[in-house]
C-alpha positions in Angstrom: -1.7 9.7 10.3 1.9 8.7 9.7 2.8 7.5 6.3 3.3 3.8 6.2 6.9 2.7 5.9 7.9 0.9 2.7 10.1 -2.2 2.3 11.8 -1.9 -1.1 14.5 -4.4 -0.5 12.8 -7.6 0.8 15.9 -9.4 1.9 17.2 -6.5 3.9 13.8 -5.9 5.4 13.5 -9.6 6.3 16.8 -9.5 8.1 15.9 -6.3 10.1 12.5 -7.6 10.9 13.8 -11.0 12.0 16.2 -9.2 14.4 13.4 -7.1 15.8 11.1 -10.0 16.4 13.6 -12.7 17.5 13.3 -14.6 14.3 9.5 -15.3 14.8 6.2 -13.5 14.5 6.1 -14.1 18.3 2.4 -14.3 18.6 2.8 -14.1 22.4 5.6 -11.8 23.5 7.5 -12.0 26.8 5.1 -9.7 28.6 2.1 -11.7 27.4 1.1 -9.3 24.7 -0.4 -11.0 21.7 1.3 -9.8 18.5 0.0 -10.0 15.0 2.2 -9.2 12.0 0.3 -7.9 8.9 2.0 -7.9 5.5 0.4 -5.6 2.9 1.1 -3.7 -0.3 0.4 -0.1 0.2 0.4 0.8 -3.5 -1.6 -2.2 -4.6 -4.7 -0.2 -4.0 -7.1 -3.1 -4.6 -6.0 -4.3 -1.2 -6.5 -1.1 0.8 -9.3 -2.4 2.9 -6.9 -4.9 4.3 -3.9 -2.6 4.2 -3.4 1.1 3.5 -6.8 2.4 4.3 -7.2 0.0 7.2 -3.9 1.0 8.7 -4.5 4.7 8.2 -7.8 4.7 9.9 -6.8 2.4 12.8 -9.8 0.1 12.6 -7.8 -3.1 13.3 -6.2 -1.6 16.4 -9.6 -0.4 17.6 -11.2 -3.8 17.1 -8.3 -5.5 19.0 -8.7 -3.0 21.8 -12.4 -4.0 22.1 -11.3 -7.6 22.1 -8.8 -6.8 24.9 -11.6 -5.4 27.1 -13.4 -8.7 26.8 -10.5 -11.1 27.4 -8.1 -9.0 29.4 -5.3 -9.4 26.9 -3.1 -6.8 25.2 -2.7 -6.9 21.4 -0.1 -5.3 19.3 -0.1 -4.9 15.5 3.1 -4.8 13.4 2.6 -3.6 9.8 5.0 -4.6 7.0 4.7 -2.9 3.6 5.9 -4.7 0.4 5.9 -4.0 -3.3 4.3 -7.4 -4.3 2.9 -10.6 -2.9 6.0 -12.8 -3.3 8.0 -11.5 -0.3 4.8 -11.6 1.9 4.5 -15.3 1.0 8.2 -15.9 1.9 7.7 -14.2 5.2 4.6 -16.2 6.0 6.3 -19.5 5.3 9.1 -18.4 7.7 6.3 -17.7 10.2 7.2 -14.0 10.3 3.9 -12.7 8.9 0.6 -13.9 10.2 -1.9 -12.1 7.9 -1.2 -10.9 4.3 -3.0 -9.5 1.3 -2.2 -10.1 -2.3 -3.5 -10.8 -5.8 -5.0 -14.0 -7.1 -1.9 -15.6 -8.6 0.3 -14.8 -5.6 -2.5 -16.1 -3.4 -2.5 -19.5 -5.2 1.2 -19.7 -5.1 1.1 -18.9 -1.4 -1.3 -21.7 -0.8 0.6 -24.2 -2.9 4.0 -23.5 -1.3 2.5 -23.6 2.2 0.8 -27.0 1.4 4.1 -28.3 0.0 5.9 -27.3 3.1 3.6 -29.4 5.2 1.9 -28.5 8.5 -1.3 -26.4 8.8 -0.5 -24.3 5.8 -2.3 -21.0 4.9 -5.9 -20.1 4.2 -7.7 -17.6 1.9 -10.2 -16.1 4.3 -11.7 -13.1 2.4 -11.6 -10.9 -0.7 -10.6 -7.3 -0.7 -11.5 -6.2 -4.2 -12.2 -7.8 -7.6 -13.0 -7.2 -11.3 -15.1 -9.9 -13.0 -13.5 -9.2 -16.4 -9.8 -8.7 -15.3 -9.5 -5.0 -15.7 -7.3 -4.6 -12.6 -4.3 -5.6 -14.8 -3.0 -3.8 -17.9 -0.1 -3.3 -20.3 1.2 0.2 -21.0 3.7 1.4 -23.6 5.4 4.7 -24.2 3.2 7.3 -26.0 5.3 7.1 -29.1 5.5 3.3 -29.2 4.9 1.7 -32.6 2.9 -1.1 -30.8 -0.9 -0.8 -31.2 -1.9 -4.3 -30.3 -0.5 -6.9 -27.9 0.9 -8.9 -30.8 3.1 -6.0 -31.6 5.2 -6.8 -28.5 6.7 -9.9 -30.1 10.4 -9.7 -29.7 10.1 -6.6 -27.4 11.3 -6.1 -23.8 8.4 -6.2 -21.4 8.7 -5.5 -17.7 6.5 -7.4 -15.2 6.6 -9.0 -11.8 6.9 -12.7 -12.6 4.3 -14.8 -10.8 2.0 -11.8 -10.2 -1.6 -11.5 -11.4 -0.4 -9.0 -14.1 2.2 -11.5 -15.3 -0.5 -14.1 -15.6 -2.7 -11.7 -17.6 0.2 -10.9 -19.9 1.0 -14.5 -20.6 -2.6 -15.6 -21.2 -3.4 -12.5 -23.3 -0.3 -13.1 -25.5 -1.3 -16.8 -26.0 -4.8 -15.6 -27.0 -3.3 -13.6 -29.9 -0.9 -16.4 -30.9 2.3 -15.1 -29.2 4.0 -17.6 -26.9 5.4 -16.3 -23.6 9.0 -17.0 -24.9 8.5 -14.6 -27.8 8.9 -11.6 -25.6 12.0 -10.5 -23.6 10.4 -10.6 -20.2 12.1 -8.4 -17.5 11.3 -9.5 -14.0 11.0 -6.2 -12.1 9.2 -4.7 -9.2 6.4 -2.3 -10.3 8.2 0.9 -9.5 11.4 -0.3 -11.2 9.4 -1.3 -14.3 7.6 2.1 -14.4 11.0 3.9 -14.2 12.4 1.6 -16.9 9.5 2.4 -19.2 9.9 6.1 -18.7 13.7 5.8 -19.4 13.1 3.8 -22.5 15.0 0.6 -21.3 11.8 -1.5 -21.7 9.2 -1.4 -24.4 6.2 -2.2 -22.3 5.1 -2.5 -18.6 2.6 -5.2 -17.6 1.4 -4.6 -14.1 -1.5 -4.7 -11.6 -3.5 -1.9 -10.1 -2.6 1.0 -9.7 0.5 1.1 -11.9 -1.1 1.2 -15.4 -3.3 4.2 -14.3 -0.4 5.9 -12.6 1.8 5.7 -15.7 -0.9 7.0 -18.0 -2.0 9.8 -15.7 1.6 11.0 -15.4 1.8 11.2 -19.2 4.5 8.5 -19.4 2.6 6.1 -21.5 -0.7 4.9 -22.9 -2.8 1.8 -22.3 -2.0 -0.9 -24.9 -4.0 -3.7 -23.4 -7.0 -3.6 -21.0 -7.1 -6.8 -18.9 -10.9 -6.8 -19.3 -10.3 -7.9 -22.9 -9.3 -11.3 -21.5 -12.6 -11.7 -19.7 -11.3 -13.6 -16.7 -12.1 -12.5 -13.1 -9.2 -11.1 -11.2 -9.2 -10.5 -7.4 -7.1 -9.7 -4.4 -7.7 -11.3 -1.0 -6.6 -11.9 2.6 -4.6 -15.0 3.5 -3.6 -16.2 7.0 -1.3 -18.7 8.5 -3.6 -21.4 9.7 -1.4 -22.1 12.7 -1.9 -18.5 13.8 -5.6 -18.5 13.1 -6.1 -21.7 15.2 -4.1 -20.1 18.1 -5.8 -16.7 17.8 -9.1 -16.9 16.0 -10.2 -13.8 17.9 -7.4 -11.8 16.1 -8.5 -13.0 12.7 -12.2 -12.2 13.5 -11.1 -8.7 14.6 -9.1 -8.3 11.4 -12.1 -9.3 9.2 -14.4 -7.0 11.2 -11.9 -4.2 10.7 -11.7 -5.0 7.0 -15.5 -4.7 6.9 -15.2 -1.3 8.6 -12.8 -0.2 5.9 -14.9 -1.7 3.1 -18.1 0.0 4.3 -16.3 3.3 4.7 -14.8 3.1 1.2 -18.1 2.3 -0.4 -19.9 5.0 1.5 -17.2 7.7 1.2 -15.2 6.8 -1.9 -13.7 10.3 -2.5 -12.6 10.7 1.1 -11.1 7.1 1.1 -9.2 7.9 -2.2 -7.7 11.0 -0.5 -6.7 9.0 2.5 -5.0 6.3 0.4 -3.3 8.9 -1.8 -1.9 10.7 1.3 -0.6 7.4 2.7 1.0 6.1 -0.5 2.1 9.2 -2.4 0.0 8.1 -5.4 -2.0 10.9 -7.1 -5.5 11.0 -5.7 -6.9 11.1 -9.2 -5.2 7.7 -9.9 -6.5 6.1 -6.6 -10.0 7.4 -7.4 -9.9 5.8 -10.9 -9.7 2.4 -9.3 -11.4 2.9 -5.9 -14.1 5.4 -6.8 -17.8 4.8 -7.5 -18.2 2.5 -10.6 -14.4 2.1 -10.2 -12.3 -0.6 -11.8 -12.3 -2.4 -8.5 -15.4 -3.6 -6.6 -14.7 -3.9 -2.9 -16.4 -6.6 -0.9 -15.3 -9.4 1.5 -17.3 -12.5 0.5 -15.6 -15.4 -1.2 -18.1 -15.3 -4.1 -18.6 -18.6 -6.0 -17.5 -17.1 -9.3 -14.3 -15.8 -7.8 -13.4 -19.1 -6.2 -14.2 -20.8 -9.5 -11.8 -18.5 -11.2 -9.1 -19.5 -8.8 -9.8 -23.2 -9.6 -9.4 -22.4 -13.3 -6.2 -20.5 -12.7 -4.4 -23.5 -11.1 -3.8 -25.5 -14.4 -2.4 -22.3 -16.0 0.0 -21.7 -13.1 1.1 -25.3 -13.4 1.7 -24.9 -17.1 4.1 -22.0 -16.6 6.0 -23.8 -13.8 5.2 -21.6 -10.8 2.9 -23.9 -9.0 3.2 -27.7 -8.5 -0.1 -28.6 -6.8 -2.8 -27.0 -4.8 -5.9 -28.3 -3.0 -8.1 -25.3 -3.6 -11.0 -26.6 -1.4 -8.6 -26.8 1.5 -7.0 -23.4 0.8 -10.3 -21.4 0.5 -11.7 -21.2 4.0 -15.0 -19.3 4.5 -15.4 -20.3 8.1 -13.6 -17.2 9.4 -16.0 -14.9 7.6 -18.9 -16.9 8.8 -17.6 -16.7 12.4 -17.2 -12.9 12.0 -20.7 -12.5 10.8 -19.9 -9.4 8.7 -22.4 -7.0 7.3 -22.4 -6.6 3.5 -22.3 -3.1 2.0 -23.3 -2.1 -1.5 -20.5 -1.1 -3.9 -20.1 2.6 -4.5 -22.1 3.8 -7.5 -22.3 7.1 -9.4 -25.7 8.6 -8.6 -27.4 12.0 -8.4 -28.4 14.4 -11.1 -26.3 15.4 -14.1 -26.2 19.2 -13.8 -25.2 19.7 -17.4 -27.8 17.5 -19.1 -30.4 18.0 -16.4 -31.3 14.4 -15.8 -30.7 11.7 -13.2 -27.8 9.4 -13.5 -29.2 5.9 -13.7 -27.1 3.7 -16.0 -23.8 2.6 -14.6 -22.6 1.4 -18.0 -22.9 5.0 -19.2 -22.2 7.1 -16.1 -19.1 9.2 -15.7 -17.6 11.4 -13.0 -15.8 14.7 -13.2 -13.4 16.2 -10.6 -12.6 19.9 -11.0 -9.8 21.8 -9.2 -11.1 23.7 -6.1 -14.2 21.6 -5.7 -14.6 19.3 -2.6 -16.9 16.9 -4.4 -17.0 15.3 -7.8 -19.8 15.7 -10.3 -21.8 12.9 -11.9 -22.3 12.6 -15.7 -25.2 10.6 -17.1 -23.3 9.4 -20.2 -20.2 10.1 -22.2 -21.8 13.0 -24.2 -23.0 14.7 -21.1 -19.5 14.3 -19.6 -17.9 16.0 -22.6 -20.4 18.8 -22.4 -19.6 19.2 -18.7 -15.9 19.4 -19.4 -16.5 22.1 -22.0 -18.8 24.0 -19.6 -16.3 23.8 -16.9 -13.5 25.1 -19.1 -15.8 28.0 -20.2 -16.3 28.9 -16.5 -12.5 28.9 -16.0 -12.4 25.6 -14.1 -9.4 23.4 -14.4 -10.2 19.7 -14.8 -8.4 17.3 -12.3 -9.8 14.2 -13.8 -12.8 12.9 -15.8 -13.7 9.2 -15.7 -15.9 7.4 -18.2 -16.5 3.7 -18.8 -15.2 1.9 -21.9 -18.1 1.4 -24.3 -17.4 -2.3 -24.7 -15.8 -3.6 -21.5 -17.1 -1.0 -19.0 -13.6 -0.3 -17.7 -13.5 3.1 -16.1 -10.6 5.2 -17.5 -9.4 8.8 -17.9 -11.7 10.4 -20.5 -8.9 12.5 -22.0 -6.7 9.4 -22.4 -9.4 7.3 -24.1 -9.7 6.5 -27.8 -12.9 8.1 -28.9 -15.2 7.1 -31.7 -18.0 9.1 -33.3 -20.9 7.0 -34.6 -23.7 9.4 -35.6 -24.8 11.3 -32.6 -23.0 8.9 -30.2 -19.5 9.5 -28.9 -18.0 6.4 -27.5 -14.9 6.0 -25.4 -12.5 3.0 -25.5 -9.5 2.4 -23.2 -7.3 1.1 -26.0 -6.8 1.7 -29.7 -7.3 -2.0 -30.2 -10.7 -1.8 -28.6 -11.8 1.2 -30.8 -10.5 -0.6 -33.9 -12.8 -3.6 -33.2 -15.8 -1.3 -33.0 -14.8 0.7 -36.1 -14.4 -2.6 -38.1 -18.0 -3.6 -37.2 -19.5 -0.1 -37.8 -18.4 1.3 -41.2 -20.1 4.6 -40.7 -18.2 5.4 -37.4 -14.9 7.2 -37.3 -12.1 7.7 -34.8 -11.8 11.2 -33.2 -9.3 12.7 -30.8 -10.1 14.2 -27.4 -10.4 17.8 -28.7 -12.6 16.7 -31.6 -14.8 14.7 -29.3 -15.2 17.8 -27.1 -16.1 19.9 -30.1 -18.6 17.3 -31.4 -20.4 17.2 -28.1 
């Protein structure tokens, strides 16, 4: 499949796109073709079932072709790729994007600004992926940074995308440890710009959403300082539509949601293949994509507007008001499950690590312990029953001359799946426990006087 085009300069992209579409999304073109413009974020891989994976596999176009056979119409999809949710919202308000996907805070801002503008507004119609603890967002620092807790960022330069879910996590997490938002030097930057700034040393930390924290750490350019799961607040990404377009073309929205269900089912049934497809389309390392989108991954992919997720959105509104990015929002009007109900989508179980651990010789049954290994030259990954078994499998693979591509293991406290060789390990008797951050391991060590911190090589040896 062709690699999706990227829009890195929203204003220029908007001008070019406006010229190409006669300053409108033009839902009905001159020849009678029904057009739908989809805004997505290719590298925000928690939205791939409504963007990158969906586009690469062509399911939306297939669903519209089926619809065309029923009603005799011709449908055309225009895909627009952005770095964050804010420019998608701007284009939707200008009626140049009909369907978009973005994170929870941008979604709420989208709904608020559309309601403020008057008219039919926009509607949240489905979820793409979520994490009930907030692990989709994180803060990374250079490997040699003196910062070991979030509070250590006081007075430092921190890059983030203002108004994004990652920015919200940063602000709330700082407040939780007694650091007001104004106590840091916030740099409002797109994710890729911020990642480059971190590598160049022009900022002290990067607070971003999936997949940027994992990409920075995997590249060796930093370490995870703060795992969003420590905040304990659900974070999600979803699909929003212009209600005016949805009213005019409900069949297009139904086709989109059915295609999203196709992508969700495929990702959950074939996570490694899906990770490879997304990696090829985005240029992200497949090991990073699989960290988030793999079985027991940081993201859970499903379409329903679950009550706890909608409740989390309600709770986010007062915070967004307090930081001045949202004036008001009628959440009940904005969240619209009727489109999902009309589409009658099948539900698929999230991907889980299963099978038999070949090193320890026992079945993998506990998702809170299960890990996954990916060796060079192997077409499939291997399951690990628990962290000790994973360490033993890494050693066995090395003894057999196999090079490790990635090993994933859940945090002992939060369950956040992370790169095993980038984790902070603790030995407590016979147990070897991984933590995504030094702060997390410190909390465990303080509560368990007999435990001690060990490095990756020492953890391997102890296994």
